[in-house]
N, C-alpha and C positions, 0 to 999 in steps of 0.2 A: 119748377120752372127754371129754364135756362136763361141766364142773363144775356144781353145783347153783346157785352163784352167777350163772354165766352164763345158765342156763336162766330164773332169776328176772328178770334184766335183759332177756333177749329177751321175755318174757311181758308185762313193763312197757311196753316199747317198741312192742308189737303192740297192747296195750290202748290206749295213747296215740295211736296211728295211727288206730285205729278210732273213738275219741271225736273225733278231729280231723275226720275224714271226715263224722261225724254233724253236728258243729257247722258245717262248710262247707256242707252240704245245708240245715241250718237258716237259715243267713245268707242263702244264695241264695234261699230260698223267702220270707224276710221281705222282702228287698229288692224281689223281684217283686210281692208282695203291695202293698208301699209304692208301686211305681210305678202300680199300678192305681188308687190313691186319690189320686195326684199332683194331678189337676185338680179332682176333686170335693170331697175333704176334705183339705186339706193338713195339718191338725193330726193326723190319724190317720195320714197318710204320714209325718210327722215322727217320730211315736211309734214306728212299725214299724221305720224306719230306725235311730232310737237303740237299739232292742232288738237289731237286727242288728249294731250297732257294739259293744254290750257283750258279745254272744256271741263276736264276733271277738277282742275283747280278752283275754277269759277263754281262748279257745282258742289265743291267742298266734300269730294270723296276720291279715293285711291283708285289707280287703275287696277283692272283685274290681275289677280295674282299670277295666273298661269302665263302672263305676258312679260313676266319679271325679267327673264333671262334672254329675251329675244332682242333687246335693244341695250346699247351701251348707256350706262347711267349717266355719264358726263356729257356726250356728244349727240346721243340719241341715234346714233348710226346704227342701222340694222346688223345684228351678230350673225355670222354665218361661218362655215368652216374656213373660208378665205380670209375673214376679217378678224378672226379671234384665235387666241392661244390660251388653251384651258390647262391648268395644272391642278393636281391635288396635293394637299399638305396633310398627310395623315397624321402627323405629330399635333397639329393644332386644330385637326378636323375641319378644315377649310377647303373651299373650291376657289381657285383664283382664275378670273377672267381678264385677260389682257386685250384691250381693243387696239388693234393695229391702226386705226385711223387716228386717234388722238393719244396713244400711247400711255393710257392710264389704266390702271388695274383695280378691279372691284372684287372684293373678297365676300364670300357667303359661307356661313358656318353649316355644318350638318351634324346632326345629333348622333352621337355614337353611344351615349349614355342610356338611350331607349333599349338598345339591344343587351345591355348589361342588365337593366332592370327586368327585362322579359326573362332572362335566363334565371334569375334569383327566385 
């Protein structure tokens, strides 16, 4: 027989799971809308992305990984060809993104060691 305390705990975890699903769907919708405004109205796009990020923080989950390079890490400005400079550093195996809005640079590493491991 399941105790009353255990039932309450199960109910809370189900409620938390449902709210997290709703939050994830809301974040996905806001980011998609933000991408629609990316080229025409960058400020609106920035506001929508910031709202999505706030919902993600409240829901305690990260934003989807595929949207990682579409917005500036610091000012949340949408990155495009006109607003970004991209460089490759082959010695350190890094990609450098320079936001022309806030003039800050974000570096992301790429794995070169996988290729070596596959050849061996």
